[in-house]
N, C-alpha and C positions, 0 to 999 in steps of 0.2 A: 643870740639871745631872743631877738624878736621872732626869728624863724621857729625857735623852740616853743615860745609862747603861742605862736600862730598854729603850730602843729598840734598842741594840746587843746586849743580852743574848739576847733571844729569837731573832733570826736566827742568832746563833752557836750557841745551844743546839739549835735545830732542825737546823742543818747537822751538828752533832756526832751527834745521834741518827740522822739519815739515813745518815751515814757509817758508824756502827756497824752499822746494819741491813744495809747493802749489803756491808760488809766481812766480817761474821760467816760467811756461807756459804762464802766463799773461805777464811777461816781454818779453818773446820771441815773442809773438803775436804783441805787440806794437813795439818792435825793428824791426821786419821783415817788418812791414808796412812802415818804413822809409828807408829801405835798397834799393839800386839800384838793378835792375834785376840780374846783374852779381854777386853781393854778395849773393843773395838768392840762385842761382843755383850753387854756388861755391862748390867744393869738400871739401874745408876746411871751417869749420863754422866761420862765422864772428859774434863775440859776441856782438859787439857794432857798430852801423852805423856810420862809420867815415865820410862819405859824404852823409848826409841824404837828401832825396828827398820827395817831396809831390806829385809825379806823381801818386802813387797808390791811394791817397785820391781823386785826381781829377777824376781818373777813376771811383771810387766808387760814387762820387757825380754826375757824368755825366751819371750814369746807368739809364736805362729806369724806370720811375715810382718810383724813389727813395723817393721823398717827399710824394708821395701818399702812399707808403708802410709804411713810418714813421708815417704818420697821422693815418693810419688804425691801426697800432700796438698800438700807444698811446691811441687812442680812445677806442679800445676794452679792453685794459688792465686796464685803469682807471675806466671804467664802471663796469668791472667784479669785481675789487677790492672793489669799492664803494658799489656795491650791496651785495657782500658777507659779508662785514663788517656790513652793516645795518641789514641784516637778522640775522647774527651770534650774534650781540649784544643783541637782544631780546631773541633769542633761547637759548643762553648760560645762560642768567639770569633766564629763566624759568626752565632750567635743574638743575641749581645750587641751586636755592632758593625754588622752588616749589616741592611738593611731589605729584605724580600722578601715577596711575596704568600704567605700561609699561615703566616707566622711565629708568630702567636698559636696557630694550630692545632697546630703542631709542639710548642710548649711544653706545651699541654694534653695532647697525646699522650704526652709523656714523663711528665707527672704521673699520667695514668691507668695507664701501664705500671708506674710505681713503686708504685701502690696495688694492683695486681693480685696476688692470692695465687698464687704460683708453684706451690704444691703441687697445685692443681687441674689444672695442665697437665702433670703428670708422665706420665700415660698417653699424652697426645698426643706428648710428647717421646720417650717410649719407642717409639712406633710409627714416628716419623720416623727415629730412630737404627736401629731394626731394619730398616726398608726400605732404609736406606743401607748396611746390613751393617757397622755400626760399633759393635756391642755389645762390651762389655768392652774399651773403648779410652778413653784419657784425652783424646782430641781432642774428642769431644762434650761432656765435662764442662767443658773449657776454654772452648768456644764458648758454652755456655749459662750458665756462671758469669759470663762477660763480659757477656752480655745482661742478666743479673740485676742487676748492679751499675752498668750503664751509665746508666740514667735518672737516678738520684740524683747520680751523678758529674757528668753534664752540667748538671743544674739547679744544683748547688752551685758548680761552676766558673764558670757563667754569672754568678752574683752577684759573684764576685771580679773577673771581667773587666769587668763593668759598673761596678764601683767604681773602676777605674783611670781617671783623667781622660783624656779624648781629647786634651787639649792636649799631654800628654807624647808621645803617639804622633805627633801632627801636627808637633810640634817636631822630633822625630827625622827625620821625612820631609822637612821643610823643609831640614834640614842635609844631606840627600842620601841618607838611608837609604831602602831599599825598604820596602814594607809587611811583607815577611817579616823583614827585619832589624829593623824597629821592634818587631815582635812578639817576636822572639827576645831582643833586648837591652833592651827597655823593659818590656814587659808580662809576659813569662815570669818574670823574677826576682821580680816582685811577686805572683805566684800561688803562692808557696811554702806559705803557710798552707792554701790551698784544696787543693793537691795532697797535702799531708800528711793533712789531714782525710779527704779522699775515699779515699786509699789505705788508711787505717786502716779505714774502713767497708767497703771492698771486701775487704780481707784477712779481716776478721771474718766477713763474709757467706759468702765462698767456703770458708773454713777450717771453718766450722760446718755446712755444707750436708749433709743426711743423706738426704732422701727420694729425690732424683734418682739419687744413686750407688747407693742400695739397689735401685732398679728397673733401672737401665741396666747396671750392672756386677755380675754375679753371681760372677765368678771372683775369687778372693782376690788374684791378681796385679795386678788393675786396680782394687782398692778403696782407700778412703782411711781416715784415722784415725777419723772418727765411727762407722764400722761396727766398728772395732777395739774401741771402748769396750764394746760389747755382748757380748764374748766371755768375760768373767770370771765364770764360773759353776762351781759344784761340784755334787756329788750332793745336797747339802743346801740348795741355793739359791744366791743370788748371793754371790760373794766380794767383800764390800764393801771390804776393805782393798786388794785389787788394783785394784778399780774406782776407788777414790779416788786411788790412785797413778797409774793410767792417766789419769784426769781431770786430775790435776795436771800430768802431762807434756803432755797435750793443751792445757791452758790456758796453760802457761808461755810459749810463743812470743807469744801474744796479749798477755799482761801485759807482757813485755819490750818488745814493739813499741809498746804504748801508752805506756809510760814514756819510751821513746826519742823517739817522735814528739811527745809532749806538749811536750818541751823545744824541739823543732824548730819546732813551730807557734808557740810564743811568740817564738822568735828571728825567725821569718819575719814575724810581725806587726810587731815592732819595726823590722826592716830595711825593710819596706814603708812604714812611717810616715816613716822617715828619708829614703828615696828619694823619697817623694812630696813 
């Protein structure tokens, strides 16, 4: 009995410590965004904003082109995630279900593409966009963000498609359904967990991307929120209160999306187990 209690204590204690370590920077960011300037620059750390202020959020909202940056980020991110999911849905089905020459090579190619550091390709991408006369446009960002998240999206959905028993698909086809109808009515509903997980990954990747938009889009009208975070400076250095408020606003959609999709992924796993 003692050994059983001891065995359960250490995993739980380790999980709590890791949870606190990962949560503290997020808490400190949000707490600092509400602190007066004096508490932020104090030699003694102020752990909780006793006299909260919204001055830093007003500074962030009043920044030049804030709403334009927000609209650009949301547009590019949603389009990239939607395009990558649509392409990956059919590509993953083909890789998981069909046997063709070079199939293993295609899978390896996607793995290598996922491991490639996209930052080293920024100059090449800039030259391509410049030669196409598409600088300061959201179209190149959407295309390249789609390419960035596509490899992992395909590899992840492939495992979900392969996990669906072929018997379900074949049974639907025996009952008169076409392959397309079997995919839409049998396989697609069971892919909900994979679609949610990959869409979350794609959203975070595209939403946080900084290097490419910094090089390709120089005009403020075509920039996104990651560049907006670097604007909060004063004559005496960085305005940390406004920076933390801006970072909180920037992180809030990701946090809300994660909380929402986390429940959807769990529901999708349960629904898939029942349907299977």
